[in-house]
N, C-alpha and C positions, 0 to 999 in steps of 0.2 A: 504493500500500500504506500502511496505517496504521502509524504508528511507535509502538512500545510505550514507555511511560514507566517500566516496571518495572525495578528495579535487579537486578544480578546476584545480590545477596544473597537475592532471592526464591527462588532455587534452594536447596532444603534440603540440609543435610549428612546423610550416612548415619547412621542410628541406631546400627547395629553391622554390621561387616563379616561377622560370623558368620551373619547372617540370609540367607545366599544361598539362592536357590531353585535346586536342582541339576537339570539336564536330563540324565536318564540315557539319553535317546535320542540324545544328541550325544556319544557316546564317542569319535568319531573312527575307529571301525573301518570297514574297507572293505566295500562291498556285494558285492565279487567275491571268492569263495573258490575259487581255482583247483583246489586239491587235492580239495575236495568236488565240484566240477564234473566233474572227471575220473572220480571214483568213481561218480557218479550218471548221467552222460550216456548216453543210449541209443545203441546202434550203428545209426544210421539211414543209408541209402544216400545218397551225395552226389548233388547235382544235377549234371546234365550241363553246364549253363551257369550260371555265376555272374558277376556284374559284377566288374571289377578292384578297384573300391573300394566297400565296403558302404554301404547307406543309413545316414543319420545315426542312426536309432534302433537300429542294430546296433553303433554304435561302442563299442569297448572302452576302459575307463579303468583298467587294472590298476595297482597300486602297484609299487614296484621289485622286491620279493620275488616277486610274481606274474609280473611281466615276465620275471624270470630263470627262473622255472619254465617258462613258455611257451617261452622261448628254448631251455632244456635239452631240452624235448620235441621241438622242431623239429630240433635238432641230431641227436638220437637217430634221428629218422626221415629225416634227410638232406634236409629240406625237400621231400620228395617228395609231390606233391599227391594221388597215388593212395592214400596212407595215410589212414585215417580220422583226422581231427583231432578230438580229444575235447573240443571246445568249440564249441557251435553258432554263436556269433557269429563265431568265427574262420573258419568255413567259407566265409564270404563273400569271404575273401582267397584267390582260387582259384589264384594263380600264385606261384612262388618270389619274384619281384621284389616282389609286393604284400606277402608275408609279411615279407620283409626290410625293406621300407619301414615296415611296422607296427612292427617292433621298434626301428628307428632312432628313429621318432617317440616311441614309448613310453619309451625310455630318456631322451630329451631331456626329456620331460614330468616324469620322475621324478628330475630333477637328476643324471643319470648320463651326461653327454655323451661321456665317455671310452669307455664301452661302445658308444655309437652309432658312434663312429669305428672301433672294433674290428670291428664288423659290416661296415662298408664295406671294411676291409682283408681280412676273410675272403671277402667277395664277389669281390674282385679276385683273391685266390689261387685261388678255385674257378672263376674265369672265369665267374661268374654274371652275369646281365644286370643292368646298372645303368642306370636310365632317368632321365628329366628330372624325375621326382617325387622320387626318392631323393636326387639330388645336392644340391638346396637344403637339405634337412634335415641332410645330413652337413656341409655348409658352415656351417650354423648351429651344429652341435656344435663345429666347429673354432673358431668365434668364441668360444664359451663357455669353452673351455679354453685359448685362446690358442695355436693351432697354425698359424701362417702357412705354414710349410714344407709341412705336409700339405695346406693349402689350395692352394698352388702346384702340388702334384702333381695334385690334383683338377682344377685349371685346365687342366693339360696333357691330362688325360684327356678333359675337355670338348671341347677343340679337336680332338683326335685322333678323337673319335667323333661329330663334327658336331653337338654340342649347343650350340655357341656362339651359335646363332641363337635359342635359347629365352630369352625375356625373363625368365622366373622364375629360371633358372639364372644369367643375367647379373646380375640384381639381387642374388642371394645372393653372387656374387663381389665386387660393389662393396661390400657390407656387410662381407665378410671382410677385404678390403684396408683398408677404412676403420677397422675396429676393431682389427685385429691386426698389420697390416704397415706400409702406407705410404699416406698420402693421395695422394701423387703417382701411385702405381700405381693407386689407385682412380679418380682423375680421368682417367688415361690410358685405362683400360678403358672408363670412362663415355663419354669423347669418341669412342671407336671403335665404340660400339654403334650398329648401324644402326636398330634399332627400340627406342625408349625409351617406357615407359609412365609414368604418374604416380608409381608406386612407385620407378622408377629415379631420377627427379628428387628425390623426397622423401628417398630413401636417401642421395644425395650431399649434400643439404643437411644432413641429420642428421650425417653424417660430419664436415663442417666445423664444425657447432655443437658437437659433442662435443669437438673439439680447440680450441675457443675462437676459431676463425677466422671471426668473425662477418661481416666484410666479404665474404669469399669466399662465405659462405652466402647473403648478400643478392644477390650478383652472380648466383649460380645461379638464385635465385628470380626475378630480373628477366629472365634469359634464357628461363627456362621460360615466363614470362608473355608475353614478346615472340613466342615461337613458338606461342602459342595453346594451350599445354598447361594443362589445368586439373586441379588436385588433386581427387580424389574427396572426398566428405564424410568418409569414414573416414580418408583420408590427411591431410586438413586438421586433423582432431582430433589425429591423431598428431603432426603438425608443431607445433601449438600446445603440446602437452604437452612436446615437445623444447625449444621456446623458453622454456617456463616455468622450466627449470633454469638459465637465465642471467639474472642481474640486470642486464639491459640494456634500459632502457625504450625506447630508439630502435628496437631490433630488434623488440621486442614490438609497438610501434605499427605497424611495417611489416607484421608478420604479421597484425595485426588488420585493417589496411586491405585486405590481400589477401583475407582471409576475407569482408569486407563486399562487396568487388567481385565475388567469384566464387561465393559460396554460393547455393544454391537456397533458396527460402522454403517448405520443406515440413517434414517431421518432424524434419529435422536441425537446425533453428534452436536448440532448447533444448540438445541435447548440445554443439553448437559454442559457444554462448554460455557454457555452464557451463565448458567448457574454457578460454575466454578469461578468465572470472572467476578461475579457479584460477591462470592464468598471471600476471595482474596482481597477485593476492594474494601470490604467491611473490616478486614483485618489490617487495613492500611498497607497492604503489600501490593502496591500498584505495579511494581516491576513484574511480578508473576502474572497479575491480571492482564497487563498490556501484552506480555509475551503470548499468552493464550489468545488474546484478541487478534494480534497481528498474524497468527498462524491459522486463524479460522477462515475457511473458504465459504463463500455464500453467506456473507454477513447480512443478517436481517436487521430490521429496525429495533427489535428487542435487544440484540447484542450491542448495537450502537448505544442504546439508552443505558444499558447496564454499565458500559465503560465510561460514558460521560457522567452518569450518576456517581460512579466510583470516585472520579476526580473531585466532584463537588463534595462528596462525603469526606474526603481527605483534605479538603480546603485548598486543593490545587486548582484554583479557579481559572487561571490563565490557560493551563493545559486542557481543562474541561471545555473552555471556549474554543480552543484550537481544534479539538476533536469534533466538536459540534460543527464548525465550519468545514472541516474535512469531510464529514458526513454529507453535507450539502454539495460539496464539490464533486463527490463521487456519485451524485444523482440519487441519493437516498433522502427523501423528504419526510420529516417527522409527521406523525399523526397526533390526534388529540391525546391519546394515551401517553405517548412520548413526552409531550409538553407538560401534561399533568404530573408525570413522574419526576421530571427534572425541576419543575417549579416547586414541588413538595420537597425535593432534596435541598433546594436553596433555602427553603424555610427552616428545615431541620438544622442546617449549618449556619443560619443567619447570614447567608450570602446575598445581601440586598442588591448590590450592583449587578451581579450576574442575573438575579431574579428579574430586575428591571429590563435587562437586555433581552431576556427570553420573553418577557411580556411584550416588548416592542416588536419582537419577531412575529408573534402571533397577530399583532395589529397590522403589520406591513405585508403580511403574506396571506391575508384573506381568511384567517381562521374565524369560524363562527364561534362566538364566545358562549359555549354551552354553560349550563348551570354547574356542571362538574368542574370545568376549567375556571370559571369565575370564582367558584368557592375555593379552589386551590390557590388562586392569586390572592384572594382576601386572607386566607390562612397564612400564605407566605409573607405578605406585607405585615400582617399582625405579629407574627413571630419575629420579624426583623425590626419591630418597633415603629413602623411607618403606618400609623393608624389613619392618617389623612388620605393616603393612597388607597388603603383598604376601604375606607368609607366612600371614597369616590367611585370605586368599582361597585360597591354594594348599592349605592344610590342609582347607578346607571342601569341596573337590572330590574325590570318591572315585575316579572313573575318569579318571585323568590320561593324556594322551598325551605323546609326546616333546617337542612344542612347549612344553607347559606346564612340564615338568621343566626344559627349557632356559631358559625365561623366568625361573624361580626362581633357577637357577644364575647367570644374567646379572644378576639383581637384587642378589645377594650380591656379584657381581663389581664392580658399580657402587659398592657400599659398601666395597669392598676387605676383605670379611670372608672370608678364605681358608678358615678352618676350617668355617664354615657351608656354604660353597659345595661343598666336598668331601664334607661330610656328606650333602647333597642328592644329590650325584653317586653316592655309595655306595648310598643308598636307591633311587635310580633303577635301578641295575644289579641290586640285590636283587629289585626288582619285575619283572625280566625285560625292562626297556626298554633296547634297545641304543642307545647314544649315536651321534650322527652328527657330522659335521665341525663343525657350528655349535656344538654343546655343547663340543667340544674346543677350539675357538677361544676361547670364553669362559674356559675354565680356563687356557689358555696366557696369555691377556691378564692374568688375575688374578695368575698367577705372576710375569709380567714386571713388573707394577706393584709387587709386594711384594718383589721380589728373591729369590724362593724358587727358587733354581736346582735344588736337589735334587728338589723337588716337580715342577718343570717337566720335568726329565729323566725322572721317573717317568711323567708324562703322555705324553711323547714315546714312551717304551717301550710304554706301554699302547696307543697308537695302532697301533704296528707289530704288537704281539702279537695284538690283536683284529682286525686286518685292516680297520680303518676306512679307507674310501677317502679318500686325501689329495687333496682338490681344491686348486686354486690358492690359495684363501683360507687353507686350513689350512697349506699349505706356506709361504706368506708369513708366517703367524703364527709358525711355528717359526723362520724366519729372523729375524724381528723380536724374538722372545723371546731367542734366544741373543745377539743383538747387544746387547739391553738388559741382559743378565746380565753383559756384559763379555767373553763368549767369542766374539769376532769371527771367530776361525778356524773354529769350528763353524758359525757363521752362513754364512760364505763357502762352506764345504764343502757345506752343504745347498743353497745357491744354485746351485753348480756342478753338483750332481747333478740338479737340476730341468731337465727337457728342455722343459717347456711353460710357460715364464715369461711372465707378462703384465706390464703396466706397473706394477702394484702391487708385484710382487716386485722388479723393477728398482729402483723407488723405495725399497723397504725396505733393499736392499743399499747403495744410495748413501747413504741417511740413516744406516745403521749405521756405515759407514766414517767419515762426517762426525762422529758422536758420539765416535768413538775418535781423532779427530784425524788420520786417514789420508787427507789431502786428495788426494794423488797417486793412491791406490788408487780413491777415489771418482770422480775425473775419468777414470781408465782405464775404469771400468765405464760411465760416461757415453759415452765414445768407442766402446766396444764396442756399446752400444745403437745408436748412429748407424750403425755398419758393418752391423749386422743390419737396418737399416731400421725400427727401433722408434721411433715418434714420441714424443719427450718431452712431458710436459704441465707444467702450472704447479707441481705438487708435485715433479716431478723437479728443476726449477730451484731450488726452495727447498732441497732436500737438497744439490744441487751447490754452491749459494752458501754454505750453512752449512759445507760441507767446506772451501771456500776460506777462509772466515772463521777457522775453528779452526786452520788450518795456515798462516795468514799469506800466502796466495797472492793477493795484491792484483791483480796484472795479469791473472791467469787469471779472477778473479772479475769484473773489469770487462768482460773479453771475453765471458764467458758472459752477463752481463746485456744486453749489446748484441746478441748473437746471438739471444737469446730473442725480441727484438722484430724484428730484421731478417731472420733466417733462418727462424724458426719461426712468426712472426706472432702471438705471444702478447702479450697486454696485461699489463704488470706490475701486480700487485696490491700492497696495502699490505704484505703479508708479504714480498714480494721487496725492497721498499724497506727493510724492517726488516733483512733479511739484508745489504744493501749498507751500511747505516749501521753495523751491527755490524762488518762487514769493514773499513771505513775507520776506525772508531773504535778497534778493537783495534790497528791499524797506526799509530795516532797521527795520522792525517789528519783531525783534528777539524774544521777549517775546511771541508774538502771534504764531510765528513759533514753539517755544518750547511747548506751550500749545496744538497746533494741533498734535504734535508728541505724547504727553501724552494721547490724546483722540483717537488715532488710534486703530481700533479693532484688528490690527495685529501688530506683532513686527516690528519695523522699520528696514529697510535693509540698505545696504551700500550707496545706492543712497540718501535716506532720510537724514541719518546722515552726509553724505558727503556734501550735499547741505547746511545744517546748519553750518558745519565746515567752508566751503568756505565763507559763509556770515559773520561768526565771524571774519575771517581774513580781509574781506573787510571793516568791520565796527569796527575792533580792539576791539572786545569783548573777552578778554582773559578768563574770568571766564566761560562763556558759551562755549567757544571753547574747554576748557579743559574737560568740561563735555561731549561734543559731541565726542571728540577724545577718551575719556575713554570708552564710549559706543561702539564706532566703533572698537577700538583695542581689545575689549573683544571678538568680533566676528572674526576679521581678523587681528591677530597680525603681520602677515608677509606682509601686504599691505603697501608698502613704501609710496604711495601717501598721505596717511593721517598722517603718521609720519612726512612727509615733511611739510604738511599744518600746523600741530601743531607747528613744529619747526619754520615755517615762522611767525606764530602769535606771538611767543615769540621774534623772531628777530625784528619784526616791533616795539615791545615795548622795544627794547634794553635789553632784558633779556637774555644776552649771556650765562650765566651759564646754564639756562634751555635748550638753544639751544644745547650747548655742551653735556649735559646729554642725550638728545634725539638722537643726531647723534652718540654718543658713543655706546648707546644701539643698534642702527641700525647696526653699524659696528660689534658689538659682535655677533649679531644674523644673520649676513650675508645678511642683507637687503640693497640693493643698490638703489639709487635714479635713476629714469628713466631719461636718458639724453634728453635734448631738441633737437629735430630734425625738420628741415624745409625742405620741398621738393618743387622743381620748375621744370616744364616741359619746355624744349626748343627743338624744332625741333623733337618732338616725343620721346625724351629721358627724363627720370625723374632723376634729380640730387638731392642728399641728402646733407644737411649741418648740422654739429654739432658745437655747441658753441665753439669758439676758435680753430677750426680745421685748421691746417696749412699744412696738407698733401694733400690738394685738387690739382687736376691736374693744375689748373690755379690760384693757391694760390697767386702768385705775383700780377697778374692783379686785383684779387678780393680785396686783402688788400689795394692796391693802390686806388681802387674805394671807399673802406670804409673810407680811409683817406680824399678823396675828399668830400664824403658825410658829414663827421664830420666838415670839414672846412666850407662848405656851410650852414650847420645847425647853426654853431656858428655865421656866418654872419647874419643869419635870426633871431638871438636872442634866440636860443635854449640853455637851461641849462640842463645838465644831471640830471635825477631824480635818485639819488643814493639810495633812499629808496627801489628801486626795487632790489638792490643787498643785499640779506639777509645773508651777511657774515661779520664777525668781523675783517675787514681790513681797511686800510687807505682810505680816500676819493679818492685820486688819483688812487689807485688800483681799486676802485669801478668803477670809470669813464672808465678806460681801459677795465674792464670786460664788461661793457655795450656796448662798441663799437663792440664787437665780438659775440653778441648774434646770434643764428642761423638764425633768420629771417632777420637780417641786412646783414649777409653774402649772403643769398639767394637773397636779394634785390639788392645787389651790382652785383652779377652774372647776374641777370635779366637786369640790366641797361647796362651792357657791351655786353650782348649776344642777345638782341632783338632790333628791329628797334624802333626809336622814335615813340611815340604815341601808341605802342602796350601795352595792359594791362599786368601787372605783377601779376601772380596768384601764391600764396604761400600757402602751407598746413603745419600746425604746429601741432605736437602731444600734446603740452602743451598749457596752457592758455598764451596769449600774455601779456607781462608785461607792466606796466604803461609807462615806458620810451620808449619802442619800439612803443607803440601806439602813443605817442606824436610825436616822430621822424617821424613816417610813415605819419602822417598828413602833416607835414611840407615838407617832401620829395616829396609827391604827387604834391604839388604846385611848389616846386623848379624845378623839372624835367618835369613838365607838364604830368605826368603819372597817370593813374588809377592803384592803388595798391590794390589788393584783397587778404586778409589773412584769411584763415579759420583755427581758432584754435580749441582746444578741445571743446569749448563751442558754438561758433557761427561764423558767417562771419563778417568781417569788410571791408567795401568798402571805401577806402581813395581816395578822389578826391578834388582838388582845396583847400587843407588845412583843410578839415573836414572829419569826419567819419560818416558812415550811422548809427552807434549805438548811435550817439549823446552823446558819453562819458558815456553811461549807459550799462555796460555789466558785 
């Protein structure tokens, strides 16, 4: 292939986003209108014989509402086949079991697996026939909603009814146990299977890969190869796609070698090679990906797309642009699917400039802007922080579907613009568009980020009132939201009410307890997971280790870290090492933390070194702090946070000359310290406060309240902790500076703006200082208020003169 010398800049910028060409034929409306079909369908006699499963061209693809209408009709007629079914295509399903299977499958396709499981339960109650075609679909639904106990009941039914010899049923059980219950149970069942096909082997390998147990996955692959079992071409593509999700080059090379040895050289060569290109690109190994691409003959648009998306994924945008231009020069014109894929890749990597040029390409080359393409563009601009462009595209499309409305809400969520997001939400409902769980998750996430508890509670009530189906993701978002609001009791209550928890919900609850310093409670949830056979993943251990760190549970943390490797076969990532360094550093074991960093198999990142640096400040270890800062600043010299931390370490030791040198260097390089900001929600509005800000709308009342707070504190025996002011100024000036920290201003506003007894919830972007922590404890007792402050590190619940952190944070 010829290599293009054109630069990425050859791709033009869009002239104006308003010049969209709207495709009114792509409104997203369904081609099946069940109500009209029932009204117009002729009453024709049924055929005496019809096949159990209809021909492909008669396959129905109803949406959720239409599936529910079909279901309601069949319930009304008691699934009796002698009744005329008022839908020609449905008449090919001539038996009760076929109709039930159709409904199960349709509910799953319409993202309503809970209804699919309910149909199975109804079939069992009615003693209806359940065959080997229905069982795999029901088991798939159990996987989707995390119902291992229901799956075990189905397993018992399978054994009792002699279906255990059916390979399709057995494969579905392996997948269920692997995803929802226990790898040990999945492996035990797999080993007992008398007849395994290639899907059985590939499912077991996927189970191990999903849990990060790569050695076990390779072992299964070797055994399969030794027994002469060959994966089908489709199964091989599926396996390559699974391995693509793991940044393990050794494993990917092993899979590549297996493909080379076992593939046939027919029509499957291009799809398989394309899957391998995508796999290597996701592992950031563009050399291997490009080598495969260049050797591929008969390159199709999918292969070009995979290679270009690979460059975008690896942030090599210039090369991605060159390959795109090369594709055009070789006469390969992209289609809608290509453009959507590449635009989505730009959004994922925040490649705004390339995304704009791809947008311009669609405009200049006559692409009709379908709903799917427009939604992808809105999503891309939203993820890149360009909400103006996203809104311009959104406003240019007249016939919007739910996905587009949700994408615009998500764009405002990314920008943390709570008012605009809810304005779009209101417009959507006014247009008669019913929100789904995805929409509500975006709103809940926005509320959690902005600390808008009142609005979040309204969203929760709206979900219940409108009967929006709460899938696991939505339930988990509610747990996460209440935890981030500081209402850990409400989060725990929702967690306990959920009967269909998946690993994400367990992780959310563990992380919630960790943020609030409830280490023992977090470990109790972890132990409960183990008793129920739920396999923890790497995220679980990050939450559990954080819980140990914030509660000072050093021995428990060390034990967890060891068990993660020895018992669960998980390879520690840099995030886990960061948790351990934080755990050891907070406990004052700085030398042990330094040794752990030296033994890491990967280079320490900003989190690891930042944790050590923060611990050095806490324990006033200047020498080690300077080492950590030097390591960190060699990686990110423009990061002000760690310049400030090192400056504070020197300030705490009264080394003002060193402080001056650091701050002078920051000024010369244009590095600015992040200002302390505290936020407080009152009556649905979020108010921000900056240290010493006197331009506030009610500044007079706020500063009067600050003076009252100071007077009452002094009466209670409070003495300002001026060590928290790391400036070379007089003591009196330090005391004055302490009075007007952002959290104290927010607290004063909360006291004058909320009714007595109402908790005051404050969010702070930086770590709370020692003086504000001491003052908050006393103020909670003086005013009889619960004060909840979420700083950058964790939650502090101040009540009756004490803090939930027990002064360990």
